[in-house]
C-alpha positions in Angstrom: 95.4 76.3 120.8 97.7 76.1 123.8 100.8 76.1 121.6 99.5 79.2 119.8 99.0 81.0 123.1 102.5 80.1 124.2 104.0 81.6 121.0 101.8 84.7 120.7 102.8 87.6 122.9 99.6 89.4 121.7 97.3 86.7 123.2 99.4 86.6 126.4 99.0 90.3 126.9 95.3 90.3 126.2 94.9 87.4 128.7 97.0 89.3 131.3 94.9 92.5 130.7 91.6 90.7 131.3 93.0 88.8 134.3 94.3 92.1 135.8 90.8 93.6 135.6 89.2 90.6 137.3 91.8 90.4 140.0 91.7 94.2 140.5 87.9 94.1 141.1 87.9 91.0 143.2 91.0 91.3 145.4 91.5 95.0 146.3 94.4 94.9 148.8 96.3 92.2 146.9 96.0 94.1 143.6 97.4 97.3 145.2 100.5 95.3 146.1 101.0 94.4 142.5 102.0 97.9 141.5 105.8 97.1 141.4 105.1 94.6 138.6 104.0 97.3 136.2 106.4 99.9 137.5 109.3 97.4 137.3 108.5 96.4 133.7 108.4 100.1 132.6 111.6 100.9 134.5 113.4 98.0 132.7 112.2 99.3 129.4 113.2 102.9 130.1 116.6 101.7 131.2 117.4 100.9 127.5 115.5 103.5 125.5 118.3 106.2 125.7 121.1 104.0 124.4 118.9 102.4 121.8 117.8 105.8 120.4 121.5 106.9 120.4 122.7 103.9 118.5 119.8 103.9 116.0 120.1 107.6 115.1 123.9 107.5 114.8 123.8 104.4 112.6 121.0 105.8 110.5 122.9 109.1 109.9 126.1 107.3 109.1 124.4 104.8 106.9 122.8 107.5 104.8 126.3 108.9 104.1 124.7 112.0 102.8 124.4 115.0 105.1 122.4 117.0 102.5 119.8 114.2 102.2 119.5 113.7 105.9 119.1 117.4 106.4 116.3 117.4 103.8 114.6 114.3 105.4 114.9 116.0 108.8 113.3 119.2 107.5 110.5 117.3 105.9 109.9 115.2 109.0 109.6 118.3 111.2 107.3 120.0 108.7 105.1 116.8 108.6 105.0 116.7 112.4 103.9 120.3 112.7 101.1 120.0 110.2 99.7 116.8 111.7 100.1 118.1 115.2 98.2 121.2 114.3 95.4 119.1 113.0 95.3 117.2 116.3 95.4 120.3 118.4 92.6 122.0 116.4 90.5 118.8 116.5 90.7 118.8 120.3 89.4 122.3 120.4 86.6 121.6 117.9 85.4 118.4 119.7 85.5 120.2 123.1 83.2 123.0 121.8 80.9 120.7 119.9 80.3 118.2 122.7 81.1 120.4 125.7 82.3 117.7 128.1 82.9 120.1 131.0 79.7 122.1 130.8 77.4 121.6 133.7 80.0 120.5 136.3 80.0 123.9 137.9 83.2 123.3 139.8 84.1 125.8 142.6 87.8 126.4 142.2 88.2 127.3 145.9 87.1 123.8 146.8 89.6 121.9 144.8 92.5 120.3 146.7 95.7 120.9 144.9 98.2 119.2 147.2 98.7 116.3 144.6 99.6 118.8 141.9 102.7 120.3 143.4 105.1 117.9 141.7 103.4 118.6 138.3 103.4 122.4 138.5 107.0 122.4 139.6 108.0 120.4 136.6 105.9 122.6 134.4 108.1 125.6 135.1 110.8 124.1 132.9 108.4 124.0 130.0 106.7 127.4 130.4 108.3 129.2 127.5 109.9 128.6 124.1 113.4 129.6 125.4 113.1 127.3 128.4 112.1 124.4 126.1 115.1 125.1 123.8 117.6 125.3 126.7 116.1 122.1 128.2 117.1 120.2 125.0 120.8 120.9 125.8 122.2 118.5 128.4 124.5 119.6 131.2 127.0 116.9 130.3 127.2 114.1 127.7 126.5 111.5 130.4 123.7 113.4 132.1 121.4 113.0 129.1 121.7 109.2 129.3 121.5 109.2 133.1 118.2 111.1 133.1 116.9 109.3 130.1 115.9 112.5 128.4 115.1 111.5 124.8 115.3 115.0 123.4 118.8 115.5 124.8 119.9 112.1 123.7 118.6 112.8 120.2 120.6 116.1 120.1 123.8 114.2 121.1 123.1 111.4 118.6 122.6 113.9 115.7 125.8 115.7 116.5 127.7 112.5 117.0 126.4 111.1 113.7 127.2 114.2 111.7 130.7 114.3 113.3 131.2 110.7 112.4 130.7 111.6 108.7 133.3 114.3 109.0 136.2 112.3 110.4 138.5 110.0 108.4 136.6 107.0 107.0 138.8 104.3 108.7 138.2 105.8 112.1 134.5 106.3 111.4 134.0 102.7 110.4 135.8 101.5 113.5 133.5 103.6 115.7 130.4 102.5 113.7 131.2 98.8 114.1 131.5 99.3 117.8 128.1 101.1 118.0 126.6 98.3 115.8 127.8 95.7 118.3 126.4 97.7 121.2 123.1 98.2 119.3 122.8 94.4 118.7 123.3 93.8 122.5 120.8 96.4 123.5 118.2 95.0 121.1 118.7 91.5 122.4 118.3 92.8 126.0 115.1 94.5 125.0 113.8 91.2 123.4 114.4 89.5 126.7 112.6 92.2 128.7 109.6 92.3 126.4 108.8 88.7 127.2 107.8 90.0 130.6 105.1 92.2 129.1 102.2 90.1 130.2 103.5 90.3 133.8 103.9 94.1 133.6 100.4 94.5 132.0 98.8 92.2 134.6 100.3 94.2 137.5 99.6 97.6 136.1 96.0 96.8 135.2 95.2 95.0 138.5 96.6 97.9 140.5 94.9 100.6 138.5 91.5 98.8 138.6 91.8 98.3 142.4 93.0 101.9 143.1 90.4 103.8 141.0 87.7 101.2 140.6 85.2 101.2 137.8 83.6 104.3 139.4 86.6 106.4 138.1 85.5 105.6 134.6 81.9 106.6 135.4 83.0 109.8 137.2 84.5 111.5 134.2 83.3 108.8 131.7 82.0 111.3 129.2 85.4 113.0 128.8 87.2 109.6 128.6 84.7 108.3 126.0 84.9 111.5 124.0 88.6 111.3 123.9 88.6 107.7 122.8 86.2 108.3 120.0 88.1 111.4 118.9 91.4 109.4 118.8 89.7 106.6 116.8 88.3 109.0 114.3 91.7 110.8 114.0 93.4 107.4 113.3 90.9 106.2 110.8 90.2 109.5 109.0 93.3 111.6 109.2 96.0 108.9 109.5 94.0 106.5 107.4 93.7 109.2 104.7 97.4 109.7 104.7 98.0 105.9 104.2 95.3 105.7 101.5 97.1 108.4 99.6 100.2 106.3 99.8 98.3 103.2 98.7 98.1 101.4 102.0 95.1 100.3 104.1 94.8 101.6 107.7 93.1 98.4 109.0 95.8 96.1 107.6 98.3 98.5 109.0 96.8 98.4 112.5 96.6 94.6 112.3 100.3 94.4 111.4 101.2 96.2 114.7 98.5 94.5 116.9 101.0 92.8 119.2 102.8 96.1 120.0 99.5 98.0 120.4 98.2 95.4 122.9 101.4 96.0 125.0 100.9 99.8 124.9 97.2 99.3 125.8 98.2 97.4 128.9 101.1 99.6 130.0 100.0 103.1 128.8 103.5 103.5 127.5 105.0 103.2 124.0 108.6 103.0 125.2 108.3 99.2 125.6 107.8 98.6 121.9 110.3 100.9 120.3 112.7 98.2 119.0 109.9 96.0 117.6 108.2 99.0 115.9 111.4 100.0 114.2 112.1 96.4 113.1 108.6 96.0 111.6 108.8 99.3 109.8 112.1 98.2 108.2 110.4 94.9 107.3 107.8 97.0 105.3 110.6 97.9 103.0 111.6 101.3 104.5 115.2 102.3 104.6 117.0 101.9 107.9 118.2 105.6 107.8 114.6 106.9 107.5 113.3 104.7 110.3 116.3 105.6 112.4 115.6 109.3 112.1 111.8 109.6 112.0 110.8 107.2 114.9 113.1 108.5 117.6 112.3 112.1 116.6 108.6 111.4 116.5 108.7 110.0 120.1 109.4 113.6 121.2 108.0 115.8 118.4 105.0 113.9 117.0 102.5 113.1 119.8 99.1 113.1 118.1 97.1 111.5 120.9 98.7 113.8 123.4 98.0 116.9 121.2 94.3 116.0 121.1 94.2 115.6 124.8 96.1 118.8 125.5 93.6 121.1 123.9 90.6 119.0 124.9 91.8 118.9 128.5 92.4 122.6 128.7 89.0 123.5 127.4 87.4 120.9 129.6 88.8 122.5 132.6 87.6 125.9 131.5 84.1 124.6 130.9 84.0 122.7 134.2 85.0 125.9 136.1 82.6 128.1 134.1 85.4 130.2 132.5 84.6 131.7 129.1 87.6 131.7 126.7 88.0 134.5 124.1 89.2 133.9 120.6 92.5 135.4 121.7 92.7 132.8 124.5 92.1 130.0 122.1 94.8 131.2 119.7 97.2 131.5 122.6 96.3 127.9 123.7 96.9 126.7 120.2 100.3 128.5 119.7 101.5 127.6 123.2 100.4 124.0 122.7 102.5 123.7 119.6 105.6 124.3 121.8 104.6 122.6 125.0 103.4 119.4 123.2 107.1 118.8 122.1 109.3 117.0 124.4 106.5 115.6 126.7 107.9 112.1 126.2 110.2 111.0 129.0 108.9 113.6 131.6 107.4 111.8 134.6 103.6 112.5 134.6 104.2 114.2 131.2 100.5 114.8 130.3 99.8 116.7 133.6 103.1 118.5 133.5 102.5 119.8 130.0 98.9 120.7 130.8 100.1 122.6 133.8 102.7 124.4 131.6 100.0 125.3 129.1 97.5 126.5 131.7 100.2 128.6 133.4 100.5 131.0 130.4 96.7 131.7 130.2 96.0 133.9 133.2 92.2 133.1 133.2 92.7 129.4 133.5 93.3 127.8 137.0 96.2 125.3 137.1 94.4 123.7 140.1 91.8 122.6 137.6 94.1 119.7 136.8 92.8 118.0 139.9 89.7 117.1 137.9 91.8 115.0 135.5 94.0 113.2 138.0 91.7 110.2 138.5 91.3 109.4 134.8 94.7 110.2 133.5 95.7 106.6 133.3 92.6 105.6 131.4 93.2 108.5 129.0 96.8 107.5 128.8 96.3 104.1 127.3 94.6 105.4 124.2 96.8 108.5 124.1 99.9 106.3 123.9 98.4 104.0 121.3 97.5 107.1 119.1 101.0 108.5 119.5 102.5 105.2 118.4 100.2 104.8 115.4 100.9 108.4 114.4 104.7 107.9 114.4 104.4 104.7 112.4 102.3 106.5 109.8 104.7 109.4 109.8 107.6 107.1 109.0 105.7 105.6 106.1 104.7 109.1 104.8 108.3 110.5 105.0 109.6 107.3 103.3 107.1 107.7 100.5 107.9 111.4 100.2 111.6 110.5 99.9 111.1 107.3 97.8 112.7 105.3 100.6 110.0 102.6 100.7 109.5 99.5 98.6 105.7 99.7 98.0 105.4 96.2 96.6 107.0 94.7 99.7 104.9 96.9 102.0 101.7 95.7 100.3 102.9 92.1 100.5 103.7 92.3 104.2 100.4 94.0 105.1 98.5 91.4 103.0 100.5 88.7 105.0 102.1 87.3 101.9 105.6 87.9 103.3 106.7 86.6 106.7 108.2 89.0 109.3 111.7 87.5 109.1 111.9 86.9 105.4 
């Protein structure tokens, strides 16, 4: 048993999560001092995300060696993302109106303290319109995108770089490609070393959060948190599960396959830390490298299913809590604006609150200060939001691969049925 614990990252993370809760409840001041453990782990992970995404996308585009095919795959990927995102956004609205999580709170807007919101509303200005969003994708310099860790900007550079690589003489392109492959290998090895620290990061993050907010924070807005959790579970099992069933795969076996990665996301409320492992496991399912290399990095910015559910659910929750009636015009505006603002949330500090602020700012009747209501539970919402985002992107990769006939279905079945080892 001890040997299994030593070799299983999943068991180590689960143990760290439980221990973090216990320590957070029992030793308040000590637990608050553990915050750097969680923050440091996430910082180490984010340090490598931009170069890894760049290498993976460039190698994927060059490996496909077919600009027309990659353009077709890219178009289908964006189409899939928009359809599934629309389902998630509409689901959030429907759930909010059926179960009314904010009704009865009777919040007086004038009594809300918005001093903690300044940083979020300032960042929201850059996401307030479609033109701002598009301009934000373009980095000021090549290096600036990597320095800031802005995934959308890095993705743009990587696509341009990969396409240009296919247009230059083959002997030069192969030399550049080999160099990028070498760097990619080094970055992945670095990430493998860092990921072994996941239990430490999870322990520090959970202990700090439990001590800071206490169990009361779950009770305070528990209904909203519970409602969001149930909605995400239903979305994963019914919508995403239905997509996998159409392809011929089982959602429960699929989730079990990624259980170690999901446990890390559950503890850190961030899917950044498992990007390399997720891509490796998707390739192990028999999906072509080029498809994985294009869909997953793009999905991290464009396909945020859990975030989309929370976006519309959170906006309507604030309206209900502040006794504000929304017209059908308002709902349509929220839906359309959310389709834009939900993109590119990844990589922005406090992304959920930033994008919520940006969405609220374009609906005059909704008070941005209402975000104060969500501050105390954002972390608890975030752990399931990140898990749902991750599952959604994994399913998207399988769906696009099936659409393009870029997946070995027999191998995928064998892997999910545990008849084939990970490294075989």
